[in-house]
C-alpha positions in Angstrom: -12.9 5.7 9.7 -12.6 9.4 9.1 -10.2 11.2 6.7 -8.8 14.7 6.0 -9.2 16.0 2.5 -7.2 18.7 0.8 -8.1 20.2 -2.5 -6.2 22.8 -4.6 -6.7 24.1 -8.1 -5.2 26.8 -10.3 -6.1 28.0 -13.7 -4.9 30.5 -16.2 -6.9 31.6 -19.3 -5.1 34.2 -21.4 -6.7 35.7 -24.5 -4.4 36.9 -27.2 -6.9 38.2 -29.7 -10.6 37.6 -30.6 -9.7 34.4 -32.5 -7.2 32.7 -30.2 -6.8 32.0 -26.5 -5.4 29.3 -24.1 -6.7 27.6 -21.0 -4.4 25.7 -18.7 -4.5 24.6 -15.1 -3.6 22.2 -12.4 -5.7 20.5 -9.7 -4.8 18.3 -6.7 -6.9 16.2 -4.4 -5.4 14.5 -1.3 -7.2 12.2 1.1 -5.6 10.9 4.2 -7.4 8.3 6.2 -6.6 8.0 9.9 -6.9 4.2 10.3 -7.6 2.6 6.9 -4.4 4.1 5.6 -4.4 1.8 2.5 -7.2 4.0 1.2 -5.1 7.2 1.3 -4.3 8.7 -2.1 -3.0 11.7 -3.9 -4.7 12.5 -7.2 -3.5 15.4 -9.4 -3.6 16.5 -13.0 -2.3 19.1 -15.5 -4.5 20.3 -18.4 -4.0 22.4 -21.4 -6.3 23.4 -24.3 -6.6 25.9 -27.1 -9.6 28.3 -27.3 -10.4 29.0 -30.9 -12.9 31.3 -32.5 -12.5 30.7 -36.2 -15.1 33.1 -37.6 -15.5 36.9 -37.3 -19.1 36.6 -35.8 -17.8 34.6 -32.8 -20.7 32.3 -32.9 -18.5 29.1 -33.2 -16.1 28.1 -30.4 -13.6 25.2 -30.6 -11.5 23.7 -27.8 -9.0 20.9 -28.5 -6.9 19.9 -25.5 -5.5 17.3 -23.2 -5.2 16.4 -19.5 -2.6 14.2 -17.8 -3.7 12.8 -14.4 -1.7 10.6 -12.1 -2.8 8.9 -8.9 -0.4 7.8 -6.1 -1.3 5.6 -3.2 1.4 5.5 -0.6 0.3 2.2 1.1 -1.2 0.5 -2.0 1.2 0.7 -5.0 -1.1 -1.5 -7.1 -3.6 1.3 -7.2 -1.2 3.8 -8.8 -2.0 4.8 -12.3 -1.6 7.4 -15.0 -4.6 8.6 -17.1 -4.0 10.5 -20.3 -7.0 12.3 -21.8 -7.4 14.0 -25.2 -10.6 15.9 -26.0 -12.3 18.2 -28.5 -15.2 20.5 -27.8 -17.5 22.3 -30.3 -20.0 25.1 -29.3 -22.2 27.2 -31.5 -24.5 30.2 -30.6 -27.8 30.5 -32.6 -30.6 33.0 -32.8 -30.6 36.7 -33.5 -29.9 37.4 -29.8 -27.7 34.4 -29.3 -30.4 32.9 -27.1 -29.7 29.4 -28.2 -26.5 27.4 -28.1 -25.5 23.8 -28.4 -22.3 21.9 -27.9 -20.7 18.5 -28.7 -17.6 17.0 -27.1 -15.5 13.9 -27.5 -12.8 12.5 -25.1 -10.4 9.6 -25.4 -8.8 8.4 -22.2 -6.0 5.9 -21.7 -5.6 4.7 -18.1 -2.4 2.6 -17.3 -1.6 1.1 -13.9 2.0 1.1 -12.7 2.0 -2.4 -11.2 -1.5 -3.9 -11.1 -1.6 -6.9 -13.6 -4.4 -7.7 -15.9 -6.0 -11.2 -15.3 -6.6 -13.8 -17.9 -9.8 -15.8 -18.5 -8.8 -18.2 -15.6 -8.3 -15.3 -13.1 -4.5 -15.6 -13.2 -2.3 -12.6 -13.4 -0.7 -12.0 -16.8 2.6 -10.2 -17.7 0.7 -7.1 -18.8 -0.2 -4.2 -16.5 -3.9 -3.4 -16.4 -5.0 -0.8 -18.9 -8.3 0.8 -19.7 -9.4 2.9 -22.7 -12.5 5.0 -22.6 -14.5 6.9 -25.3 -16.8 9.6 -24.1 -19.4 11.6 -26.1 -21.2 14.6 -24.6 -23.9 16.8 -26.2 -26.2 19.5 -24.9 -28.6 22.3 -26.0 -29.4 25.5 -24.0 -32.2 28.0 -24.4 -32.2 31.4 -22.7 -35.6 32.9 -22.1 -35.6 36.2 -20.2 -34.0 35.4 -16.8 -34.6 31.7 -17.3 -32.3 29.1 -19.0 -33.0 25.5 -19.9 -30.4 22.9 -20.7 -30.8 19.3 -21.9 -27.7 17.2 -21.8 -26.7 13.7 -22.7 -23.5 11.9 -22.0 -22.3 8.4 -22.9 -19.1 6.4 -22.7 -17.8 2.9 -23.3 -14.9 1.5 -21.3 -12.6 -1.3 -22.6 -10.0 -3.1 -20.4 -7.4 -5.7 -21.1 -8.7 -7.6 -18.0 -10.0 -10.9 -19.6 -11.6 -12.5 -16.5 -15.3 -12.0 -17.0 -14.3 -8.8 -19.0 -14.6 -7.4 -15.5 -14.2 -3.7 -16.3 -15.8 -3.6 -19.8 -18.9 -1.4 -19.5 -20.9 1.3 -21.1 -23.0 4.1 -19.6 -25.4 6.8 -20.6 -26.5 9.8 -18.5 -29.2 12.4 -19.2 -29.9 15.6 -17.3 -32.1 18.6 -17.3 -31.2 22.0 -15.9 -33.7 24.8 -15.2 -32.1 27.9 -13.9 -33.1 31.5 -13.2 -31.3 34.7 -12.1 -32.8 37.0 -9.5 -32.6 40.7 -8.6 -31.9 43.6 -11.0 -28.2 42.8 -11.2 -28.8 39.0 -11.6 -26.5 38.5 -8.5 -28.5 35.4 -7.4 -28.7 32.2 -9.5 -30.8 29.2 -8.6 -30.9 26.0 -10.7 -32.9 22.7 -10.6 -30.8 19.9 -12.0 -32.2 16.3 -12.0 -30.2 13.6 -13.8 -30.4 9.8 -14.5 -27.5 7.5 -15.2 -27.4 3.8 -16.2 -24.2 1.7 -16.3 -24.1 -1.7 -17.8 -21.3 -4.3 -17.6 -20.9 -6.4 -20.7 -20.3 -9.8 -19.0 -19.7 -9.1 -15.3 -22.5 -11.1 -13.8 -25.1 -10.4 -11.0 -27.0 -13.6 -10.3 -28.1 -14.6 -13.8 -27.6 -11.5 -16.0 -24.9 -9.0 -16.6 -24.6 -6.5 -13.9 
């Protein structure tokens, strides 16, 4: 089958002074399948965060915020859900020329389905709607060297669900990546980056032949 996809985003980032700013926005993703219409969906979200620079030097940046996402499937109401995310980001610049920086971020997400029921250990539907909670930790370090920049990043999360059958959606993941980038020309108008990454996702009990998937 083929589909038509529409994407729209809007952001606004006012700065009130050198210590305080805001970042807010909205994005929308709409996929319409021509034959397999049960797969059609509308996914959109609102986000809001504070941009804080607590010290005069400006070397430390803080960003607490939240995002509210909701997914609507016209032909498959069991797939509808809301996802509430709360996050906090920390960034610090180092070195005499600010040529190093590192950052750490944490996010808590609570995903609640409108109608889909969680299953018990015997695979029967319970009275509770399915709900997932996810904890995500992200960290990176960047070094600037002339026109080059190098970034090493690590990201991990653990997902818990109230689905009891084989703990079907309980999983954890870790991802590592490396970015090597360089700007070109006198005005640095061209930027090229090489960005390999590796991710592994493990389910806690969901089986594949003899071991957990």
